N, CA, C and O atoms as a printed pandas DataFrame, in Angstrom:
     atom_number atom_name residue_name chain_id  residue_number  x_coord  y_coord  z_coord
0              1         N          MET        A               1    0.822   -1.189    0.000
1              2        CA          MET        A               1    0.000    0.000    0.000
2              3         C          MET        A               1    0.867    1.254    0.000
3              4         O          MET        A               1    0.613    2.207   -0.737
4              5         N          ARG        A               2    1.885    1.232    0.834
5              6        CA          ARG        A               2    2.763    2.390    0.899
6              7         C          ARG        A               2    3.480    2.592   -0.430
7              8         O          ARG        A               2    3.671    3.731   -0.855
8              9         N          SER        A               3    3.859    1.566   -1.060
9             10        CA          SER        A               3    4.565    1.627   -2.331
10            11         C          SER        A               3    3.664    2.216   -3.429
11            12         O          SER        A               3    4.146    2.999   -4.248
12            13         N          ALA        A               4    2.416    1.874   -3.467
13            14        CA          ALA        A               4    1.486    2.395   -4.478
14            15         C          ALA        A               4    1.240    3.881   -4.252
15            16         O          ALA        A               4    1.181    4.652   -5.209
16            17         N          THR        A               5    1.097    4.288   -2.991
17            18        CA          THR        A               5    0.899    5.705   -2.665
18            19         C          THR        A               5    2.147    6.503   -3.019
19            20         O          THR        A               5    2.054    7.601   -3.567
20            21         N          PHE        A               6    3.299    5.954   -2.711
21            22        CA          PHE        A               6    4.561    6.612   -3.016
22            23         C          PHE        A               6    4.734    6.803   -4.517
23            24         O          PHE        A               6    5.169    7.869   -4.952
24            25         N          ARG        A               7    4.405    5.800   -5.310
25            26        CA          ARG        A               7    4.492    5.907   -6.758
26            27         C          ARG        A               7    3.523    6.962   -7.296
27            28         O          ARG        A               7    3.859    7.730   -8.198
28            29         N          MET        A               8    2.332    6.985   -6.733
29            30        CA          MET        A               8    1.333    7.957   -7.176
30            31         C          MET        A               8    1.806    9.391   -6.890
31            32         O          MET        A               8    1.656   10.272   -7.736
32            33         N          ILE        A               9    2.368    9.621   -5.714
33            34        CA          ILE        A               9    2.874   10.949   -5.353
34            35         C          ILE        A               9    4.056   11.325   -6.250
35            36         O          ILE        A               9    4.151   12.468   -6.697
36            37         N          CYS        A              10    4.935   10.397   -6.511
37            38        CA          CYS        A              10    6.078   10.657   -7.394
38            39         C          CYS        A              10    5.619   11.030   -8.790
39            40         O          CYS        A              10    6.140   11.974   -9.385
40            41         N          ARG        A              11    4.661   10.308   -9.313
41            42        CA          ARG        A              11    4.142   10.618  -10.649
42            43         C          ARG        A              11    3.488   11.995  -10.687
43            44         O          ARG        A              11    3.653   12.750  -11.645
44            45         N          LEU        A              12    2.747   12.307   -9.632
45            46        CA          LEU        A              12    2.101   13.614   -9.551
46            47         C          LEU        A              12    3.137   14.730   -9.487
47            48         O          LEU        A              12    2.984   15.749  -10.161
48            49         N          LEU        A              13    4.185   14.556   -8.690
49            50        CA          LEU        A              13    5.239   15.563   -8.587
50            51         C          LEU        A              13    5.999   15.722   -9.900
51            52         O          LEU        A              13    6.313   16.844  -10.299
52            53         N          ILE        A              14    6.293   14.637  -10.561
53            54        CA          ILE        A              14    6.993   14.707  -11.842
54            55         C          ILE        A              14    6.146   15.447  -12.867
55            56         O          ILE        A              14    6.654   16.292  -13.604
56            57         N          ALA        A              15    4.864   15.134  -12.916
57            58        CA          ALA        A              15    3.969   15.801  -13.873
58            59         C          ALA        A              15    3.858   17.293  -13.562
59            60         O          ALA        A              15    3.858   18.112  -14.481
60            61         N          SER        A              16    3.764   17.657  -12.292
61            62        CA          SER        A              16    3.629   19.074  -11.942
62            63         C          SER        A              16    4.920   19.838  -12.210
63            64         O          SER        A              16    4.875   20.986  -12.652
64            65         N          VAL        A              17    6.070   19.219  -11.948
65            66        CA          VAL        A              17    7.336   19.897  -12.225
66            67         C          VAL        A              17    7.516   20.109  -13.719
67            68         O          VAL        A              17    7.986   21.161  -14.152
68            69         N          MET        A              18    7.147   19.123  -14.493
69            70        CA          MET        A              18    7.273   19.256  -15.944
70            71         C          MET        A              18    6.314   20.315  -16.483
71            72         O          MET        A              18    6.666   21.054  -17.402
72            73         N          ALA        A              19    5.143   20.395  -15.940
73            74        CA          ALA        A              19    4.155   21.364  -16.420
74            75         C          ALA        A              19    4.529   22.784  -16.015
75            76         O          ALA        A              19    4.317   23.723  -16.782
76            77         N          LEU        A              20    5.079   22.947  -14.825
77            78        CA          LEU        A              20    5.395   24.289  -14.335
78            79         C          LEU        A              20    6.723   24.820  -14.855
79            80         O          LEU        A              20    6.914   26.035  -14.920
80            81         N          SER        A              21    7.625   23.954  -15.218
81            82        CA          SER        A              21    8.945   24.424  -15.624
82            83         C          SER        A              21    9.023   24.785  -17.099
83            84         O          SER        A              21   10.072   25.237  -17.559
84            85         N          VAL        A              22    7.966   24.604  -17.838
85            86        CA          VAL        A              22    7.984   24.930  -19.259
86            87         C          VAL        A              22    7.813   26.441  -19.409
87            88         O          VAL        A              22    6.814   27.014  -18.975
88            89         N          GLN        A              23    8.782   27.055  -20.013
89            90        CA          GLN        A              23    8.722   28.487  -20.259
90            91         C          GLN        A              23    8.890   28.710  -21.748
91            92         O          GLN        A              23    9.649   28.020  -22.430
92            93         N          THR        A              24    8.160   29.692  -22.219
93            94        CA          THR        A              24    8.286   30.000  -23.638
94            95         C          THR        A              24    9.180   31.214  -23.799
95            96         O          THR        A              24    9.094   32.177  -23.037
96            97         N          ALA        A              25   10.011   31.151  -24.769
97            98        CA          ALA        A              25   10.886   32.274  -25.089
98            99         C          ALA        A              25   10.608   32.688  -26.523
99           100         O          ALA        A              25   10.458   31.857  -27.418
100          101         N          ARG        A              26   10.545   33.989  -26.710
101          102        CA          ARG        A              26   10.315   34.499  -28.054
102          103         C          ARG        A              26   11.450   35.423  -28.438
103          104         O          ARG        A              26   11.923   36.223  -27.630
104          105         N          ALA        A              27   11.861   35.308  -29.628
105          106        CA          ALA        A              27   12.895   36.194  -30.153
106          107         C          ALA        A              27   12.374   36.812  -31.438
107          108         O          ALA        A              27   11.649   36.179  -32.207
108          109         N          GLY        A              28   12.748   38.023  -31.646
109          110        CA          GLY        A              28   12.307   38.692  -32.854
110          111         C          GLY        A              28   13.423   39.549  -33.418
111          112         O          GLY        A              28   14.372   39.906  -32.721
112          113         N          MET        A              29   13.293   39.860  -34.649
113          114        CA          MET        A              29   14.280   40.699  -35.315
114          115         C          MET        A              29   13.849   42.159  -35.211
115          116         O          MET        A              29   12.667   42.487  -35.310
116          117         N          ILE        A              30   14.813   43.001  -35.016
117          118        CA          ILE        A              30   14.568   44.438  -34.989
118          119         C          ILE        A              30   15.109   45.001  -36.292
119          120         O          ILE        A              30   16.258   44.759  -36.663
120          121         N          GLY        A              31   14.275   45.745  -36.970
121          122        CA          GLY        A              31   14.683   46.312  -38.243
122          123         C          GLY        A              31   15.629   47.488  -38.067
123          124         O          GLY        A              31   15.644   48.133  -37.019
124          125         N          ALA        A              32   16.400   47.756  -39.074
125          126        CA          ALA        A              32   17.349   48.869  -39.036
126          127         C          ALA        A              32   16.626   50.204  -38.925
127          128         O          ALA        A              32   17.143   51.137  -38.312
128          129         N          ASP        A              33   15.436   50.306  -39.510
129          130        CA          ASP        A              33   14.691   51.553  -39.428
130          131         C          ASP        A              33   14.256   51.859  -38.002
131          132         O          ASP        A              33   14.242   53.023  -37.601
132          133         N          GLN        A              34   13.902   50.839  -37.231
133          134        CA          GLN        A              34   13.527   51.055  -35.834
134          135         C          GLN        A              34   14.717   51.521  -35.010
135          136         O          GLN        A              34   14.577   52.389  -34.148
136          137         N          VAL        A              35   15.867   50.958  -35.268
137          138        CA          VAL        A              35   17.071   51.348  -34.538
138          139         C          VAL        A              35   17.467   52.768  -34.892
139          140         O          VAL        A              35   17.837   53.545  -34.012
140          141         N          SER        A              36   17.396   53.119  -36.171
141          142        CA          SER        A              36   17.789   54.464  -36.581
142          143         C          SER        A              36   16.804   55.508  -36.060
143          144         O          SER        A              36   17.217   56.618  -35.722
144          145         N          LEU        A              37   15.522   55.183  -35.987
145          146        CA          LEU        A              37   14.545   56.128  -35.434
146          147         C          LEU        A              37   14.798   56.372  -33.953
147          148         O          LEU        A              37   14.714   57.507  -33.484
148          149         N          ALA        A              38   15.107   55.316  -33.220
149          150        CA          ALA        A              38   15.395   55.464  -31.795
150          151         C          ALA        A              38   16.662   56.281  -31.583
151          152         O          ALA        A              38   16.721   57.112  -30.676
152          153         N          ALA        A              39   17.672   56.051  -32.410
153          154        CA          ALA        A              39   18.928   56.803  -32.287
154          155         C          ALA        A              39   18.707   58.274  -32.643
155          156         O          ALA        A              39   19.272   59.158  -32.000
156          157         N          ALA        A              40   17.900   58.535  -33.649
157          158        CA          ALA        A              40   17.614   59.917  -34.039
158          159         C          ALA        A              40   16.849   60.643  -32.941
159          160         O          ALA        A              40   17.129   61.808  -32.658
160          161         N          ALA        A              41   15.894   59.972  -32.325
161          162        CA          ALA        A              41   15.131   60.591  -31.244
162          163         C          ALA        A              41   16.038   60.904  -30.061
163          164         O          ALA        A              41   15.903   61.960  -29.444
164          165         N          GLN        A              42   16.954   60.008  -29.739
165          166        CA          GLN        A              42   17.869   60.256  -28.626
166          167         C          GLN        A              42   18.819   61.406  -28.954
167          168         O          GLN        A              42   19.156   62.200  -28.076
168          169         N          THR        A              43   19.251   61.499  -30.203
169          170        CA          THR        A              43   20.123   62.602  -30.613
170          171         C          THR        A              43   19.394   63.934  -30.494
171          172         O          THR        A              43   19.962   64.915  -30.015
172          173         N          GLU        A              44   18.141   63.970  -30.928
173          174        CA          GLU        A              44   17.355   65.200  -30.821
174          175         C          GLU        A              44   17.115   65.567  -29.361
175          176         O          GLU        A              44   17.173   66.741  -28.997
176          177         N          ARG        A              45   16.846   64.573  -28.527
177          178        CA          ARG        A              45   16.643   64.827  -27.097
178          179         C          ARG        A              45   17.912   65.416  -26.489
179          180         O          ARG        A              45   17.841   66.353  -25.694
180          181         N          ASN        A              46   19.072   64.873  -26.858
181          182        CA          ASN        A              46   20.345   65.397  -26.346
182          183         C          ASN        A              46   20.601   66.814  -26.839
183          184         O          ASN        A              46   21.141   67.638  -26.103
184          185         N          THR        A              47   20.216   67.103  -28.081
185          186        CA          THR        A              47   20.382   68.459  -28.622
186          187         C          THR        A              47   19.588   69.469  -27.807
187          188         O          THR        A              47   20.099   70.528  -27.444
188          189         N          VAL        A              48   18.338   69.135  -27.525
189          190        CA          VAL        A              48   17.486   70.056  -26.761
190          191         C          VAL        A              48   17.986   70.180  -25.321
191          192         O          VAL        A              48   18.012   71.281  -24.771
192          193         N          LEU        A              49   18.380   69.072  -24.711
193          194        CA          LEU        A              49   18.878   69.122  -23.333
194          195         C          LEU        A              49   20.188   69.900  -23.248
195          196         O          LEU        A              49   20.417   70.605  -22.265
196          197         N          ASN        A              50   21.055   69.787  -24.258
197          198        CA          ASN        A              50   22.290   70.567  -24.269
198          199         C          ASN        A              50   21.986   72.052  -24.369
199          200         O          ASN        A              50   22.652   72.870  -23.734
200          201         N          ALA        A              51   20.980   72.403  -25.165
201          202        CA          ALA        A              51   20.586   73.808  -25.266
202          203         C          ALA        A              51   20.045   74.311  -23.936
203          204         O          ALA        A              51   20.290   75.457  -23.561
204          205         N          LEU        A              52   19.314   73.468  -23.222
205          206        CA          LEU        A              52   18.787   73.871  -21.916
206          207         C          LEU        A              52   19.883   74.019  -20.877
207          208         O          LEU        A              52   19.720   74.745  -19.897
208          209         N          GLY        A              53   20.995   73.339  -21.085
209          210        CA          GLY        A              53   22.092   73.411  -20.131
210          211         C          GLY        A              53   22.937   74.660  -20.258
211          212         O          GLY        A              53   23.773   74.926  -19.395
212          213         N          ARG        A              54   22.743   75.425  -21.299
213          214        CA          ARG        A              54   23.527   76.655  -21.483
214          215         C          ARG        A              54   23.108   77.697  -20.445
215          216         O          ARG        A              54   21.927   77.827  -20.125
216          217         N          PRO        A              55   24.092   78.440  -19.923
217          218        CA          PRO        A              55   23.783   79.440  -18.882
218          219         C          PRO        A              55   22.795   80.512  -19.338
219          220         O          PRO        A              55   21.957   80.952  -18.550
220          221         N          ALA        A              56   22.883   80.934  -20.591
221          222        CA          ALA        A              56   21.970   81.976  -21.079
222          223         C          ALA        A              56   20.536   81.469  -21.116
223          224         O          ALA        A              56   19.603   82.202  -20.789
224          225         N          VAL        A              57   20.366   80.225  -21.512
225          226        CA          VAL        A              57   19.015   79.654  -21.566
226          227         C          VAL        A              57   18.476   79.460  -20.155
227          228         O          VAL        A              57   17.309   79.749  -19.890
228          229         N          THR        A              58   19.315   78.975  -19.255
229          230        CA          THR        A              58   18.888   78.782  -17.866
230          231         C          THR        A              58   18.457   80.093  -17.236
231          232         O          THR        A              58   17.424   80.154  -16.569
232          233         N          SER        A              59   19.244   81.147  -17.442
233          234        CA          SER        A              59   18.862   82.439  -16.870
234          235         C          SER        A              59   17.601   82.981  -17.545
235          236         O          SER        A              59   16.776   83.618  -16.889
236          237         N          GLY        A              60   17.445   82.734  -18.845
237          238        CA          GLY        A              60   16.225   83.166  -19.532
238          239         C          GLY        A              60   14.992   82.451  -19.014
239          240         O          GLY        A              60   13.933   83.060  -18.857
240          241         N          LEU        A              61   15.128   81.153  -18.746
241          242        CA          LEU        A              61   14.005   80.401  -18.174
242          243         C          LEU        A              61   13.645   80.927  -16.794
243          244         O          LEU        A              61   12.468   81.101  -16.479
244          245         N          GLN        A              62   14.657   81.178  -15.972
245          246        CA          GLN        A              62   14.395   81.689  -14.632
246          247         C          GLN        A              62   13.779   83.073  -14.678
247          248         O          GLN        A              62   12.947   83.405  -13.833
248          249         N          ALA        A              63   14.173   83.891  -15.651
249          250        CA          ALA        A              63   13.587   85.222  -15.791
250          251         C          ALA        A              63   12.107   85.132  -16.162
251          252         O          ALA        A              63   11.315   86.002  -15.801
252          253         N          LEU        A              64   11.746   84.082  -16.880
253          254        CA          LEU        A              64   10.340   83.891  -17.247
254          255         C          LEU        A              64    9.553   83.144  -16.179
255          256         O          LEU        A              64    8.350   82.932  -16.329
256          257         N          GLY        A              65   10.218   82.745  -15.110
257          258        CA          GLY        A              65    9.541   82.052  -14.020
258          259         C          GLY        A              65    9.405   80.559  -14.227
259          260         O          GLY        A              65    8.570   79.921  -13.586
260          261         N          VAL        A              66   10.213   79.986  -15.114
261          262        CA          VAL        A              66   10.167   78.548  -15.378
262          263         C          VAL        A              66   11.385   77.903  -14.731
263          264         O          VAL        A              66   12.516   78.335  -14.952
264          265         N          ASP        A              67   11.152   76.884  -13.944
265          266        CA          ASP        A              67   12.239   76.154  -13.311
266          267         C          ASP        A              67   12.999   75.372  -14.379
267          268         O          ASP        A              67   12.383   74.603  -15.117
268          269         N          PRO        A              68   14.321   75.544  -14.486
269          270        CA          PRO        A              68   15.086   74.806  -15.504
270          271         C          PRO        A              68   14.963   73.288  -15.359
271          272         O          PRO        A              68   14.951   72.576  -16.363
272          273         N          GLN        A              69   14.873   72.791  -14.144
273          274        CA          GLN        A              69   14.720   71.343  -13.955
274          275         C          GLN        A              69   13.360   70.876  -14.469
275          276         O          GLN        A              69   13.252   69.783  -15.026
276          277         N          ALA        A              70   12.329   71.688  -14.288
277          278        CA          ALA        A              70   11.007   71.336  -14.818
278          279         C          ALA        A              70   11.038   71.312  -16.340
279          280         O          ALA        A              70   10.378   70.480  -16.963
280          281         N          ALA        A              71   11.799   72.218  -16.938
281          282        CA          ALA        A              71   11.918   72.222  -18.399
282          283         C          ALA        A              71   12.649   70.965  -18.875
283          284         O          ALA        A              71   12.267   70.371  -19.883
284          285         N          ARG        A              72   13.705   70.556  -18.150
285          286        CA          ARG        A              72   14.420   69.325  -18.522
286          287         C          ARG        A              72   13.518   68.104  -18.368
287          288         O          ARG        A              72   13.541   67.196  -19.199
288          289         N          ASP        A              73   12.729   68.090  -17.303
289          290        CA          ASP        A              73   11.794   66.976  -17.106
290          291         C          ASP        A              73   10.762   66.927  -18.226
291          292         O          ASP        A              73   10.386   65.848  -18.684
292          293         N          ARG        A              74   10.311   68.088  -18.662
293          294        CA          ARG        A              74    9.325   68.144  -19.741
294          295         C          ARG        A              74    9.931   67.643  -21.054
295          296         O          ARG        A              74    9.271   66.937  -21.816
296          297         N          VAL        A              75   11.179   68.008  -21.314
297          298        CA          VAL        A              75   11.852   67.528  -22.524
298          299         C          VAL        A              75   11.996   66.011  -22.462
299          300         O          VAL        A              75   11.834   65.329  -23.474
300          301         N          ALA        A              76   12.298   65.482  -21.279
301          302        CA          ALA        A              76   12.432   64.029  -21.131
302          303         C          ALA        A              76   11.105   63.319  -21.374
303          304         O          ALA        A              76   11.088   62.160  -21.788
304          305         N          ALA        A              77    9.994   64.007  -21.119
305          306        CA          ALA        A              77    8.674   63.403  -21.281
306          307         C          ALA        A              77    8.070   63.649  -22.666
307          308         O          ALA        A              77    6.981   63.154  -22.956
308          309         N          MET        A              78    8.752   64.399  -23.514
309          310        CA          MET        A              78    8.209   64.713  -24.839
310          311         C          MET        A              78    8.146   63.471  -25.719
311          312         O          MET        A              78    8.957   62.553  -25.594
312          313         N          SER        A              79    7.179   63.469  -26.597
313          314        CA          SER        A              79    7.086   62.379  -27.577
314          315         C          SER        A              79    8.126   62.616  -28.673
315          316         O          SER        A              79    8.714   63.694  -28.764
316          317         N          ASP        A              80    8.338   61.609  -29.490
317          318        CA          ASP        A              80    9.316   61.729  -30.569
318          319         C          ASP        A              80    8.914   62.797  -31.581
319          320         O          ASP        A              80    9.773   63.484  -32.133
320          321         N          GLU        A              81    7.618   62.940  -31.825
321          322        CA          GLU        A              81    7.141   63.946  -32.772
322          323         C          GLU        A              81    7.400   65.355  -32.250
323          324         O          GLU        A              81    7.829   66.231  -33.000
324          325         N          GLU        A              82    7.136   65.570  -30.958
325          326        CA          GLU        A              82    7.390   66.887  -30.371
326          327         C          GLU        A              82    8.876   67.220  -30.397
327          328         O          GLU        A              82    9.263   68.348  -30.702
328          329         N          LEU        A              83    9.702   66.235  -30.078
329          330        CA          LEU        A              83   11.151   66.457  -30.120
330          331         C          LEU        A              83   11.616   66.767  -31.535
331          332         O          LEU        A              83   12.469   67.632  -31.736
332          333         N          ASP        A              84   11.067   66.076  -32.500
333          334        CA          ASP        A              84   11.445   66.305  -33.889
334          335         C          ASP        A              84   11.102   67.733  -34.301
335          336         O          ASP        A              84   11.898   68.401  -34.961
336          337         N          ALA        A              85    9.924   68.196  -33.914
337          338        CA          ALA        A              85    9.514   69.566  -34.257
338          339         C          ALA        A              85   10.398   70.597  -33.571
339          340         O          ALA        A              85   10.826   71.566  -34.199
340          341         N          LEU        A              86   10.673   70.395  -32.287
341          342        CA          LEU        A              86   11.487   71.350  -31.541
342          343         C          LEU        A              86   12.925   71.366  -32.044
343          344         O          LEU        A              86   13.501   72.437  -32.237
344          345         N          ALA        A              87   13.507   70.195  -32.257
345          346        CA          ALA        A              87   14.879   70.133  -32.759
346          347         C          ALA        A              87   14.963   70.697  -34.174
347          348         O          ALA        A              87   15.961   71.323  -34.529
348          349         N          GLY        A              88   13.932   70.483  -34.982
349          350        CA          GLY        A              88   13.910   71.049  -36.329
350          351         C          GLY        A              88   13.890   72.570  -36.305
351          352         O          GLY        A              88   14.552   73.224  -37.110
352          353         N          LYS        A              89   13.119   73.125  -35.369
353          354        CA          LYS        A              89   13.085   74.587  -35.248
354          355         C          LYS        A              89   14.421   75.115  -34.744
355          356         O          LYS        A              89   14.882   76.169  -35.182
356          357         N          MET        A              90   15.041   74.382  -33.824
357          358        CA          MET        A              90   16.342   74.815  -33.314
358          359         C          MET        A              90   17.405   74.754  -34.408
359          360         O          MET        A              90   18.264   75.632  -34.488
360          361         N          ASN        A              91   17.350   73.727  -35.244
361          362        CA          ASN        A              91   18.345   73.581  -36.310
362          363         C          ASN        A              91   18.152   74.592  -37.426
363          364         O          ASN        A              91   19.102   74.906  -38.143
364          365         N          SER        A              92   16.943   75.107  -37.586
365          366        CA          SER        A              92   16.693   76.072  -38.654
366          367         C          SER        A              92   17.000   77.505  -38.223
367          368         O          SER        A              92   16.967   78.412  -39.054
368          369         N          LEU        A              93   17.294   77.723  -36.953
369          370        CA          LEU        A              93   17.613   79.065  -36.476
370          371         C          LEU        A              93   18.991   79.482  -36.967
371          372         O          LEU        A              93   19.861   78.637  -37.175
372          373         N          PRO        A              94   19.193   80.784  -37.153
373          374        CA          PRO        A              94   20.500   81.249  -37.615
374          375         C          PRO        A              94   21.585   81.010  -36.561
375          376         O          PRO        A              94   21.338   81.083  -35.357
376          377         N          VAL        A              95   22.780   80.725  -37.048
377          378        CA          VAL        A              95   23.908   80.457  -36.164
378          379         C          VAL        A              95   24.790   81.682  -36.146
379          380         O          VAL        A              95   24.965   82.349  -37.166
380          381         N          GLY        A              96   25.351   81.977  -34.979
381          382        CA          GLY        A              96   26.348   83.037  -34.924
382          383         C          GLY        A              96   25.898   84.228  -34.126
383          384         O          GLY        A              96   25.480   84.094  -32.976
384          385         N          GLY        A              97   25.982   85.393  -34.729
385          386        CA          GLY        A              97   25.832   86.657  -34.035
386          387         C          GLY        A              97   24.484   86.909  -33.411
387          388         O          GLY        A              97   24.371   87.812  -32.582
388          389         N          GLU        A              98   23.482   86.185  -33.749
389          390        CA          GLU        A              98   22.161   86.431  -33.193
390          391         C          GLU        A              98   21.871   85.457  -32.056
391          392         O          GLU        A              98   20.794   84.863  -31.994
392          393         N          GLY        A              99   22.828   85.301  -31.168
393          394        CA          GLY        A              99   22.709   84.336  -30.078
394          395         C          GLY        A              99   21.576   84.639  -29.132
395          396         O          GLY        A              99   20.900   83.722  -28.666
396          397         N          LEU        A             100   21.351   85.899  -28.837
397          398        CA          LEU        A             100   20.280   86.274  -27.916
398          399         C          LEU        A             100   18.923   85.920  -28.502
399          400         O          LEU        A             100   18.037   85.452  -27.787
400          401         N          VAL        A             101   18.757   86.141  -29.799
401          402        CA          VAL        A             101   17.500   85.814  -30.461
402          403         C          VAL        A             101   17.270   84.308  -30.416
403          404         O          VAL        A             101   16.153   83.857  -30.164
404          405         N          VAL        A             102   18.321   83.531  -30.660
405          406        CA          VAL        A             102   18.216   82.074  -30.634
406          407         C          VAL        A             102   17.810   81.604  -29.248
407          408         O          VAL        A             102   16.920   80.765  -29.107
408          409         N          VAL        A             103   18.462   82.143  -28.225
409          410        CA          VAL        A             103   18.155   81.746  -26.849
410          411         C          VAL        A             103   16.712   82.103  -26.512
411          412         O          VAL        A             103   16.003   81.293  -25.914
412          413         N          LEU        A             104   16.272   83.278  -26.878
413          414        CA          LEU        A             104   14.906   83.686  -26.568
414          415         C          LEU        A             104   13.884   82.833  -27.314
415          416         O          LEU        A             104   12.829   82.522  -26.761
416          417         N          LEU        A             105   14.174   82.451  -28.553
417          418        CA          LEU        A             105   13.253   81.585  -29.289
418          419         C          LEU        A             105   13.162   80.202  -28.664
419          420         O          LEU        A             105   12.081   79.620  -28.586
420          421         N          ILE        A             106   14.280   79.684  -28.227
421          422        CA          ILE        A             106   14.275   78.371  -27.570
422          423         C          ILE        A             106   13.475   78.446  -26.273
423          424         O          ILE        A             106   12.655   77.572  -25.990
424          425         N          VAL        A             107   13.716   79.480  -25.498
425          426        CA          VAL        A             107   12.986   79.647  -24.241
426          427         C          VAL        A             107   11.496   79.796  -24.521
427          428         O          VAL        A             107   10.669   79.211  -23.821
428          429         N          LEU        A             108   11.154   80.570  -25.534
429          430        CA          LEU        A             108    9.744   80.756  -25.887
430          431         C          LEU        A             108    9.098   79.437  -26.298
431          432         O          LEU        A             108    7.971   79.149  -25.893
432          433         N          LEU        A             109    9.790   78.640  -27.090
433          434        CA          LEU        A             109    9.250   77.339  -27.490
434          435         C          LEU        A             109    9.021   76.435  -26.291
435          436         O          LEU        A             109    7.999   75.754  -26.210
436          437         N          ILE        A             110    9.951   76.424  -25.376
437          438        CA          ILE        A             110    9.816   75.562  -24.199
438          439         C          ILE        A             110    8.678   76.034  -23.314
439          440         O          ILE        A             110    7.915   75.218  -22.796
440          441         N          VAL        A             111    8.555   77.335  -23.135
441          442        CA          VAL        A             111    7.460   77.868  -22.319
442          443         C          VAL        A             111    6.114   77.522  -22.948
443          444         O          VAL        A             111    5.177   77.144  -22.244
444          445         N          VAL        A             112    6.015   77.650  -24.266
445          446        CA          VAL        A             112    4.762   77.314  -24.946
446          447         C          VAL        A             112    4.432   75.837  -24.760
447          448         O          VAL        A             112    3.285   75.478  -24.494
448          449         N          LEU        A             113    5.441   74.985  -24.902
449          450        CA          LEU        A             113    5.218   73.559  -24.722
450          451         C          LEU        A             113    4.848   73.207  -23.281
451          452         O          LEU        A             113    4.026   72.320  -23.049
452          453         N          LEU        A             114    5.451   73.897  -22.319
453          454        CA          LEU        A             114    5.131   73.638  -20.911
454          455         C          LEU        A             114    3.704   74.077  -20.570
455          456         O          LEU        A             114    3.003   73.398  -19.820
456          457         N          ARG        A             115    3.296   75.171  -21.105
457          458        CA          ARG        A             115    1.954   75.678  -20.784
458          459         C          ARG        A             115    0.872   74.934  -21.554
459          460         O          ARG        A             115   -0.289   74.925  -21.145
460          461         N          ARG        A             116    1.245   74.314  -22.663
461          462        CA          ARG        A             116    0.275   73.568  -23.474
462          463         C          ARG        A             116   -0.228   72.339  -22.721
463          464         O          ARG        A             116   -1.380   71.943  -22.898
464          465         N          ARG        A             117    0.586   71.747  -21.910
465          466        CA          ARG        A             117    0.203   70.540  -21.171
466          467         C          ARG        A             117   -0.596   70.914  -20.000
467          468         O          ARG        A             117   -1.022   70.044  -19.240
């Protein structure tokens, strides 16, 4: 009797271990376009964050009553489309002697985006 019960318990344990230990693994291919889009979005995010790190932009944000850390947090939370639009506007601005105008436009864009949410 003990032997039959022992065999039954062993069979039950073996069946349960086999059923519970089965795990499925899935692998998939990532296309080059997905990788390049992610890299482009990160590059644009870094461009905007670098602009926010400039002392002139930081002082301009503080003059407008916007916390620079809140602006950085907002940039981190932006969607890829918003980042693309903002980075595109920053890249189309003139380079060189009109630095104050560039800084004020960047600050204005960030303030508009912050107040829109």
